[in-house]
C-alpha positions as a LaTeX table, in Angstrom:
\begin{tabular}{lrrr}
\hline
Residue & $x$ (\AA) & $y$ (\AA) & $z$ (\AA) \\
\hline
Unk1 & 0.00 & 0.00 & 0.00 \\
Unk2 & 1.33 & 3.42 & $-1.03$ \\
Unk3 & 0.93 & 6.54 & 1.11 \\
Unk4 & 1.33 & 10.16 & 0.08 \\
Unk5 & 0.57 & 13.68 & 1.36 \\
Unk6 & $-2.79$ & 15.23 & 0.51 \\
Unk7 & $-5.11$ & 18.04 & 1.51 \\
Unk8 & $-8.18$ & 16.14 & 2.69 \\
Unk9 & $-11.56$ & 17.72 & 3.33 \\
Unk10 & $-13.21$ & 16.06 & 6.31 \\
Unk11 & $-16.40$ & 16.77 & 8.19 \\
Unk12 & $-15.73$ & 18.06 & 11.71 \\
Unk13 & $-18.54$ & 19.17 & 14.04 \\
Unk14 & $-20.87$ & 19.37 & 11.06 \\
Unk15 & $-18.54$ & 21.62 & 9.04 \\
Unk16 & $-15.90$ & 20.96 & 6.40 \\
Unk17 & $-12.25$ & 21.27 & 7.43 \\
Unk18 & $-9.11$ & 20.86 & 5.33 \\
Unk19 & $-6.28$ & 18.83 & 6.80 \\
Unk20 & $-2.85$ & 18.10 & 5.30 \\
Unk21 & $-2.18$ & 14.46 & 6.08 \\
Unk22 & $-0.65$ & 11.23 & 4.82 \\
Unk23 & $-3.25$ & 9.04 & 3.11 \\
Unk24 & $-3.19$ & 5.58 & 1.56 \\
Unk25 & $-3.89$ & 4.91 & $-2.09$ \\
Unk26 & $-6.90$ & 2.85 & $-0.99$ \\
Unk27 & $-8.67$ & 6.20 & $-0.49$ \\
Unk28 & $-8.50$ & 6.99 & $-4.21$ \\
Unk29 & $-11.35$ & 6.43 & $-6.65$ \\
Unk30 & $-11.45$ & 3.27 & $-8.75$ \\
Unk31 & $-10.58$ & 4.84 & $-12.11$ \\
Unk32 & $-8.49$ & 3.71 & $-15.08$ \\
Unk33 & $-5.37$ & 5.87 & $-14.85$ \\
Unk34 & $-2.91$ & 6.44 & $-12.01$ \\
Unk35 & $-0.96$ & 9.71 & $-12.08$ \\
Unk36 & 1.96 & 10.79 & $-9.92$ \\
Unk37 & 1.07 & 14.43 & $-9.38$ \\
Unk38 & 3.86 & 16.91 & $-10.04$ \\
Unk39 & 1.92 & 20.16 & $-9.70$ \\
Unk40 & $-1.55$ & 21.39 & $-8.86$ \\
Unk41 & $-2.90$ & 24.91 & $-8.48$ \\
Unk42 & $-5.06$ & 27.24 & $-6.43$ \\
Unk43 & $-8.33$ & 28.24 & $-8.08$ \\
Unk44 & $-11.30$ & 29.97 & $-6.49$ \\
Unk45 & $-13.02$ & 26.61 & $-5.93$ \\
Unk46 & $-9.86$ & 25.28 & $-4.27$ \\
Unk47 & $-9.72$ & 28.32 & $-2.02$ \\
Unk48 & $-13.30$ & 27.73 & $-0.92$ \\
Unk49 & $-12.67$ & 24.05 & $-0.25$ \\
Unk50 & $-9.43$ & 24.60 & 1.65 \\
Unk51 & $-11.22$ & 27.00 & 4.00 \\
Unk52 & $-14.28$ & 24.89 & 4.65 \\
Unk53 & $-16.66$ & 26.96 & 2.57 \\
Unk54 & $-19.73$ & 25.17 & 1.18 \\
Unk55 & $-20.68$ & 24.63 & $-2.44$ \\
Unk56 & $-17.65$ & 22.79 & $-3.82$ \\
Unk57 & $-17.00$ & 19.49 & $-2.05$ \\
Unk58 & $-19.92$ & 17.11 & $-2.51$ \\
Unk59 & $-18.74$ & 14.22 & $-0.31$ \\
Unk60 & $-16.30$ & 13.73 & 2.53 \\
Unk61 & $-13.64$ & 12.73 & 3.08 \\
Unk62 & $-12.35$ & 14.01 & $-0.25$ \\
Unk63 & $-8.96$ & 15.15 & $-1.52$ \\
Unk64 & $-9.09$ & 18.77 & $-2.68$ \\
Unk65 & $-7.74$ & 20.20 & $-5.93$ \\
Unk66 & $-9.56$ & 20.71 & $-9.23$ \\
Unk67 & $-6.33$ & 20.67 & $-11.29$ \\
Unk68 & $-3.36$ & 18.41 & $-11.73$ \\
Unk69 & $-0.30$ & 17.97 & $-13.91$ \\
Unk70 & 1.61 & 14.76 & $-13.56$ \\
Unk71 & 3.21 & 11.63 & $-14.92$ \\
Unk72 & 1.17 & 8.55 & $-15.76$ \\
Unk73 & 2.24 & 5.64 & $-13.57$ \\
Unk74 & $-0.15$ & 3.04 & $-15.00$ \\
Unk75 & $-3.26$ & 3.01 & $-17.16$ \\
Unk76 & $-5.70$ & 0.61 & $-18.75$ \\
Unk77 & $-6.84$ & 3.38 & $-21.10$ \\
Unk78 & $-5.76$ & 2.94 & $-24.73$ \\
Unk79 & $-4.42$ & 6.51 & $-25.03$ \\
Unk80 & $-2.02$ & 6.52 & $-22.10$ \\
Unk81 & 1.14 & 4.73 & $-21.05$ \\
Unk82 & 3.55 & 5.01 & $-18.15$ \\
Unk83 & 5.72 & 8.11 & $-18.46$ \\
Unk84 & 3.20 & 10.28 & $-20.32$ \\
Unk85 & 3.00 & 13.84 & $-18.95$ \\
Unk86 & $-0.64$ & 14.86 & $-18.69$ \\
Unk87 & $-2.93$ & 17.51 & $-17.33$ \\
Unk88 & $-6.50$ & 17.45 & $-16.11$ \\
Unk89 & $-8.80$ & 20.36 & $-15.30$ \\
Unk90 & $-12.17$ & 20.08 & $-13.63$ \\
Unk91 & $-13.90$ & 16.80 & $-14.58$ \\
Unk92 & $-15.13$ & 16.45 & $-11.00$ \\
Unk93 & $-11.70$ & 16.59 & $-9.35$ \\
Unk94 & $-11.94$ & 18.08 & $-5.88$ \\
Unk95 & $-15.74$ & 18.08 & $-6.07$ \\
Unk96 & $-17.08$ & 14.57 & $-6.68$ \\
Unk97 & $-13.72$ & 12.83 & $-7.18$ \\
Unk98 & $-10.49$ & 12.92 & $-5.20$ \\
Unk99 & $-8.41$ & 15.76 & $-6.58$ \\
Unk100 & $-4.96$ & 16.99 & $-7.40$ \\
Unk101 & $-3.66$ & 18.50 & $-4.16$ \\
Unk102 & $-1.98$ & 15.19 & $-3.41$ \\
Unk103 & 1.00 & 13.10 & $-4.38$ \\
Unk104 & $-1.08$ & 10.57 & $-6.31$ \\
Unk105 & $-4.38$ & 10.55 & $-8.21$ \\
Unk106 & $-6.65$ & 8.09 & $-9.96$ \\
Unk107 & $-8.41$ & 9.74 & $-12.89$ \\
Unk108 & $-10.45$ & 9.04 & $-16.03$ \\
Unk109 & $-8.23$ & 8.64 & $-19.06$ \\
Unk110 & $-10.92$ & 10.09 & $-21.34$ \\
Unk111 & $-10.54$ & 13.49 & $-19.68$ \\
Unk112 & $-6.73$ & 13.70 & $-19.72$ \\
Unk113 & $-4.81$ & 15.95 & $-22.09$ \\
Unk114 & $-1.17$ & 15.47 & $-22.98$ \\
Unk115 & 0.80 & 18.52 & $-21.88$ \\
Unk116 & 1.66 & 20.33 & $-25.14$ \\
Unk117 & 5.34 & 20.51 & $-26.04$ \\
Unk118 & 4.94 & 24.29 & $-25.92$ \\
Unk119 & 4.69 & 24.21 & $-22.13$ \\
Unk120 & 6.68 & 22.80 & $-19.24$ \\
Unk121 & 4.72 & 20.89 & $-16.59$ \\
Unk122 & 4.97 & 23.96 & $-14.34$ \\
Unk123 & 3.52 & 26.20 & $-17.03$ \\
Unk124 & 0.72 & 23.73 & $-17.74$ \\
Unk125 & $-0.15$ & 23.80 & $-14.04$ \\
Unk126 & $-0.07$ & 27.60 & $-14.05$ \\
Unk127 & $-2.51$ & 27.62 & $-16.95$ \\
Unk128 & $-4.72$ & 25.14 & $-15.10$ \\
Unk129 & $-8.47$ & 25.48 & $-14.90$ \\
Unk130 & $-8.15$ & 29.27 & $-15.11$ \\
Unk131 & $-6.44$ & 29.18 & $-18.50$ \\
Unk132 & $-8.59$ & 26.29 & $-19.65$ \\
Unk133 & $-11.69$ & 28.34 & $-18.77$ \\
Unk134 & $-10.31$ & 31.41 & $-20.53$ \\
Unk135 & $-9.75$ & 29.33 & $-23.68$ \\
Unk136 & $-13.26$ & 27.85 & $-23.47$ \\
Unk137 & $-14.61$ & 31.39 & $-23.13$ \\
Unk138 & $-12.82$ & 32.66 & $-26.23$ \\
Unk139 & $-13.96$ & 29.62 & $-28.20$ \\
Unk140 & $-17.54$ & 30.34 & $-27.12$ \\
Unk141 & $-17.31$ & 33.99 & $-28.19$ \\
Unk142 & $-16.03$ & 33.03 & $-31.60$ \\
Unk143 & $-18.60$ & 30.26 & $-32.06$ \\
Unk144 & $-21.18$ & 33.02 & $-31.60$ \\
Unk145 & $-19.69$ & 35.17 & $-34.34$ \\
Unk146 & $-17.18$ & 37.40 & $-32.54$ \\
Unk147 & $-14.24$ & 38.62 & $-34.60$ \\
Unk148 & $-11.52$ & 41.21 & $-33.87$ \\
Unk149 & $-13.17$ & 43.60 & $-36.34$ \\
Unk150 & $-16.33$ & 43.69 & $-34.22$ \\
Unk151 & $-14.84$ & 46.00 & $-31.61$ \\
Unk152 & $-13.45$ & 46.03 & $-28.05$ \\
Unk153 & $-13.79$ & 43.06 & $-25.69$ \\
Unk154 & $-14.22$ & 43.64 & $-21.96$ \\
Unk155 & $-12.50$ & 41.28 & $-19.50$ \\
Unk156 & $-13.75$ & 41.51 & $-15.91$ \\
Unk157 & $-11.79$ & 40.15 & $-12.97$ \\
Unk158 & $-8.78$ & 40.99 & $-15.09$ \\
Unk159 & $-6.23$ & 40.58 & $-12.31$ \\
Unk160 & $-7.21$ & 36.99 & $-11.60$ \\
Unk161 & $-6.17$ & 33.79 & $-13.31$ \\
Unk162 & $-9.00$ & 33.59 & $-15.86$ \\
Unk163 & $-8.80$ & 37.29 & $-16.63$ \\
Unk164 & $-5.03$ & 37.39 & $-17.04$ \\
Unk165 & $-4.94$ & 34.53 & $-19.51$ \\
Unk166 & $-8.05$ & 35.76 & $-21.33$ \\
Unk167 & $-6.32$ & 39.08 & $-21.95$ \\
Unk168 & $-3.26$ & 37.34 & $-23.38$ \\
Unk169 & $-5.33$ & 35.06 & $-25.64$ \\
Unk170 & $-7.57$ & 37.85 & $-26.91$ \\
Unk171 & $-4.65$ & 40.16 & $-27.61$ \\
Unk172 & $-2.75$ & 37.45 & $-29.48$ \\
Unk173 & $-5.87$ & 36.85 & $-31.61$ \\
Unk174 & $-6.01$ & 40.51 & $-32.57$ \\
Unk175 & $-8.75$ & 41.82 & $-30.28$ \\
Unk176 & $-8.74$ & 45.22 & $-28.58$ \\
Unk177 & $-8.98$ & 44.32 & $-24.90$ \\
Unk178 & $-10.36$ & 46.49 & $-22.09$ \\
Unk179 & $-9.43$ & 45.10 & $-18.66$ \\
Unk180 & $-11.58$ & 45.83 & $-15.61$ \\
Unk181 & $-10.01$ & 45.42 & $-12.17$ \\
Unk182 & $-10.38$ & 46.77 & $-8.67$ \\
Unk183 & $-6.60$ & 47.19 & $-8.47$ \\
Unk184 & $-5.94$ & 49.31 & $-11.53$ \\
Unk185 & $-3.12$ & 51.28 & $-9.90$ \\
Unk186 & $-1.26$ & 48.17 & $-8.76$ \\
Unk187 & $-1.96$ & 45.89 & $-11.73$ \\
Unk188 & $-2.37$ & 48.25 & $-14.65$ \\
Unk189 & 1.19 & 47.87 & $-15.94$ \\
Unk190 & 1.05 & 44.09 & $-15.79$ \\
Unk191 & $-2.31$ & 43.96 & $-17.58$ \\
Unk192 & $-1.00$ & 46.23 & $-20.33$ \\
Unk193 & 2.01 & 43.93 & $-20.67$ \\
Unk194 & $-0.35$ & 40.99 & $-21.08$ \\
Unk195 & $-2.02$ & 42.76 & $-23.99$ \\
Unk196 & $-4.75$ & 45.03 & $-22.61$ \\
Unk197 & $-5.23$ & 48.22 & $-24.61$ \\
Unk198 & $-6.96$ & 49.93 & $-21.69$ \\
Unk199 & $-7.40$ & 49.28 & $-17.97$ \\
Unk200 & $-10.50$ & 50.58 & $-16.20$ \\
Unk201 & $-11.59$ & 50.59 & $-12.55$ \\
Unk202 & $-14.25$ & 47.99 & $-11.90$ \\
Unk203 & $-16.02$ & 50.57 & $-9.72$ \\
Unk204 & $-17.50$ & 51.95 & $-12.93$ \\
Unk205 & $-19.38$ & 48.65 & $-13.30$ \\
Unk206 & $-20.31$ & 47.97 & $-9.68$ \\
Unk207 & $-23.27$ & 50.32 & $-9.14$ \\
Unk208 & $-26.69$ & 49.29 & $-10.45$ \\
Unk209 & $-27.11$ & 50.76 & $-13.93$ \\
Unk210 & $-29.78$ & 51.21 & $-16.55$ \\
Unk211 & $-31.22$ & 48.13 & $-18.25$ \\
Unk212 & $-29.77$ & 49.45 & $-21.51$ \\
Unk213 & $-26.56$ & 51.41 & $-21.37$ \\
Unk214 & $-24.32$ & 52.98 & $-23.98$ \\
Unk215 & $-23.03$ & 50.34 & $-26.37$ \\
Unk216 & $-19.32$ & 49.84 & $-25.59$ \\
Unk217 & $-18.25$ & 46.21 & $-26.08$ \\
Unk218 & $-18.55$ & 43.65 & $-28.84$ \\
Unk219 & $-17.78$ & 40.86 & $-26.39$ \\
Unk220 & $-17.26$ & 40.17 & $-22.70$ \\
Unk221 & $-15.37$ & 37.50 & $-20.77$ \\
Unk222 & $-16.73$ & 37.69 & $-17.24$ \\
Unk223 & $-15.50$ & 35.76 & $-14.22$ \\
Unk224 & $-17.25$ & 37.74 & $-11.47$ \\
Unk225 & $-21.01$ & 37.78 & $-12.13$ \\
Unk226 & $-23.41$ & 39.95 & $-10.15$ \\
Unk227 & $-23.99$ & 43.61 & $-10.95$ \\
Unk228 & $-20.72$ & 43.81 & $-12.90$ \\
Unk229 & $-21.96$ & 41.23 & $-15.40$ \\
Unk230 & $-25.39$ & 42.88 & $-15.54$ \\
Unk231 & $-23.80$ & 46.23 & $-16.44$ \\
Unk232 & $-21.52$ & 44.59 & $-18.98$ \\
Unk233 & $-24.52$ & 42.99 & $-20.68$ \\
Unk234 & $-26.36$ & 46.32 & $-20.73$ \\
Unk235 & $-23.38$ & 47.87 & $-22.56$ \\
Unk236 & $-22.90$ & 45.16 & $-25.17$ \\
Unk237 & $-23.15$ & 46.22 & $-28.81$ \\
Unk238 & $-26.09$ & 44.94 & $-30.81$ \\
Unk239 & $-25.40$ & 41.31 & $-31.64$ \\
Unk240 & $-22.64$ & 41.16 & $-29.02$ \\
Unk241 & $-21.78$ & 38.09 & $-26.97$ \\
Unk242 & $-20.69$ & 37.54 & $-23.38$ \\
Unk243 & $-19.17$ & 34.43 & $-21.84$ \\
Unk244 & $-19.76$ & 33.98 & $-18.11$ \\
Unk245 & $-17.60$ & 31.61 & $-16.08$ \\
Unk246 & $-17.52$ & 32.76 & $-12.46$ \\
Unk247 & $-19.28$ & 34.37 & $-9.53$ \\
Unk248 & $-16.65$ & 36.11 & $-7.42$ \\
Unk249 & $-18.93$ & 39.17 & $-7.15$ \\
Unk250 & $-22.10$ & 37.16 & $-6.61$ \\
Unk251 & $-24.36$ & 34.53 & $-8.12$ \\
Unk252 & $-27.29$ & 36.90 & $-8.68$ \\
Unk253 & $-27.74$ & 38.51 & $-12.08$ \\
Unk254 & $-29.80$ & 41.72 & $-11.61$ \\
Unk255 & $-30.64$ & 42.40 & $-15.23$ \\
Unk256 & $-33.62$ & 42.45 & $-17.58$ \\
Unk257 & $-34.44$ & 40.83 & $-20.90$ \\
Unk258 & $-34.06$ & 44.18 & $-22.69$ \\
Unk259 & $-30.45$ & 43.74 & $-23.93$ \\
Unk260 & $-31.43$ & 40.32 & $-25.25$ \\
Unk261 & $-34.60$ & 41.27 & $-27.10$ \\
Unk262 & $-33.70$ & 44.81 & $-28.20$ \\
Unk263 & $-30.03$ & 44.27 & $-29.09$ \\
Unk264 & $-29.97$ & 40.55 & $-29.81$ \\
Unk265 & $-27.09$ & 39.82 & $-27.48$ \\
Unk266 & $-25.99$ & 36.32 & $-26.43$ \\
Unk267 & $-24.93$ & 35.11 & $-22.97$ \\
Unk268 & $-22.88$ & 31.92 & $-23.17$ \\
Unk269 & $-22.29$ & 29.90 & $-20.01$ \\
Unk270 & $-18.89$ & 28.24 & $-19.56$ \\
Unk271 & $-18.74$ & 24.91 & $-17.70$ \\
Unk272 & $-15.13$ & 23.85 & $-17.17$ \\
Unk273 & $-16.13$ & 20.71 & $-15.23$ \\
Unk274 & $-18.31$ & 18.64 & $-17.55$ \\
Unk275 & $-16.40$ & 19.39 & $-20.74$ \\
Unk276 & $-16.45$ & 16.88 & $-23.59$ \\
Unk277 & $-13.03$ & 15.42 & $-24.51$ \\
Unk278 & $-13.11$ & 17.00 & $-27.99$ \\
Unk279 & $-13.70$ & 20.47 & $-26.54$ \\
Unk280 & $-10.96$ & 19.89 & $-23.95$ \\
Unk281 & $-8.61$ & 19.17 & $-26.83$ \\
Unk282 & $-9.72$ & 22.31 & $-28.72$ \\
Unk283 & $-9.16$ & 24.51 & $-25.67$ \\
Unk284 & $-5.66$ & 23.18 & $-25.04$ \\
Unk285 & $-4.83$ & 23.44 & $-28.74$ \\
Unk286 & $-5.80$ & 27.11 & $-28.60$ \\
Unk287 & $-3.61$ & 27.59 & $-25.54$ \\
Unk288 & $-0.66$ & 25.80 & $-27.16$ \\
Unk289 & $-0.93$ & 27.90 & $-30.32$ \\
Unk290 & $-1.73$ & 31.33 & $-28.89$ \\
Unk291 & $-0.44$ & 31.61 & $-25.32$ \\
Unk292 & 3.14 & 32.79 & $-24.88$ \\
Unk293 & 4.85 & 30.66 & $-22.19$ \\
Unk294 & 6.81 & 33.70 & $-21.02$ \\
Unk295 & 3.54 & 35.49 & $-20.26$ \\
Unk296 & 2.50 & 32.49 & $-18.20$ \\
Unk297 & 5.72 & 32.73 & $-16.21$ \\
Unk298 & 5.12 & 36.44 & $-15.64$ \\
Unk299 & 1.86 & 35.80 & $-13.76$ \\
Unk300 & 2.94 & 32.66 & $-11.88$ \\
Unk301 & 4.21 & 32.03 & $-8.39$ \\
Unk302 & 5.01 & 28.63 & $-6.88$ \\
Unk303 & 4.25 & 27.47 & $-3.34$ \\
Unk304 & 4.82 & 24.20 & $-1.52$ \\
Unk305 & 1.96 & 21.81 & $-0.79$ \\
Unk306 & 2.10 & 22.76 & 2.90 \\
Unk307 & 1.47 & 26.42 & 1.98 \\
Unk308 & $-1.56$ & 25.81 & $-0.23$ \\
Unk309 & $-4.09$ & 26.80 & 2.42 \\
Unk310 & $-2.33$ & 30.12 & 3.11 \\
Unk311 & $-2.22$ & 30.89 & $-0.61$ \\
Unk312 & $-5.93$ & 30.10 & $-0.81$ \\
Unk313 & $-6.64$ & 32.60 & 1.96 \\
Unk314 & $-5.03$ & 35.37 & $-0.08$ \\
Unk315 & $-7.32$ & 34.56 & $-2.99$ \\
Unk316 & $-10.44$ & 34.64 & $-0.82$ \\
Unk317 & $-9.35$ & 37.98 & 0.67 \\
Unk318 & $-8.95$ & 39.49 & $-2.80$ \\
Unk319 & $-5.17$ & 39.73 & $-2.53$ \\
Unk320 & $-4.39$ & 36.94 & $-4.99$ \\
Unk321 & $-3.17$ & 37.82 & $-8.46$ \\
Unk322 & $-2.27$ & 35.77 & $-11.50$ \\
Unk323 & $-1.73$ & 32.05 & $-10.96$ \\
Unk324 & $-0.50$ & 30.10 & $-7.94$ \\
Unk325 & 1.10 & 26.72 & $-8.67$ \\
Unk326 & 1.43 & 24.14 & $-5.91$ \\
Unk327 & 4.62 & 22.07 & $-6.21$ \\
Unk328 & 4.02 & 18.49 & $-5.11$ \\
Unk329 & 6.76 & 16.45 & $-6.81$ \\
Unk330 & 8.62 & 19.13 & $-8.80$ \\
Unk331 & 11.83 & 17.18 & $-9.25$ \\
Unk332 & 10.62 & 15.85 & $-12.65$ \\
\hline
\end{tabular}
């Protein structure tokens, strides 16, 4: 029996608590592929889970971590063999299935993606679910007719992981990007370096606005929800499209049908968990082709497994920026 370190969510006094402990491989799910985890990451869902917040973990005990990058140890799946370097984002990890904040994982081979040659394992982990979600969002915008010639694209939550990578992808594809953040003074230079043409204070989007505002954006990638998304929708150009993928500012959407029926806008929801294998491949192909690895490095910091909970606290407190990679077996 093999043992390894893991952040385990357990029920204590009726509440979830995260504990770093040694666990046996008998705890893992009975799935077709065994991966030695090299790196994981800290996403908003991970931050919630590591601090006992509800809404993420659906059974206990459960190993946290919705991302992993690692080396295949063994697999009965036809696509994978020992030694393959793979990544997995979402797919139930850290929610319904034991996740990636651990030395070992059992996963579904159908959902794995080979780490593109473009990226090191560390960079693939930095991209993680945030970058994967950003790529899914851009694909959704373009499936709904968005092109660079249509006009500016607004990115909310621009200082976070999804926002940072969305800016880089959009800029590389030729879009004019407007980045909205609550830390414009501190992060403005970095967001411009990622490819933003303009950085605005999110305060301009936080107060309840009119159901129909001045048309400003051809597209929106939103990771915050709430009033900010409602105002972004009200300011979409006729025929514009928004992709929504998060709720950092709230799950409510205080809007009306007016932008939809008077301007013909589209709101596309992004689900990074239950993503079909073909779409997973498309998203990672987009990342491999259009995301500069040096830009990934510029927004990445690395912490040890033991420090994951502290890093998660920074994210919940609004002090997290870019991407936080958790090194688990980084000697590869």
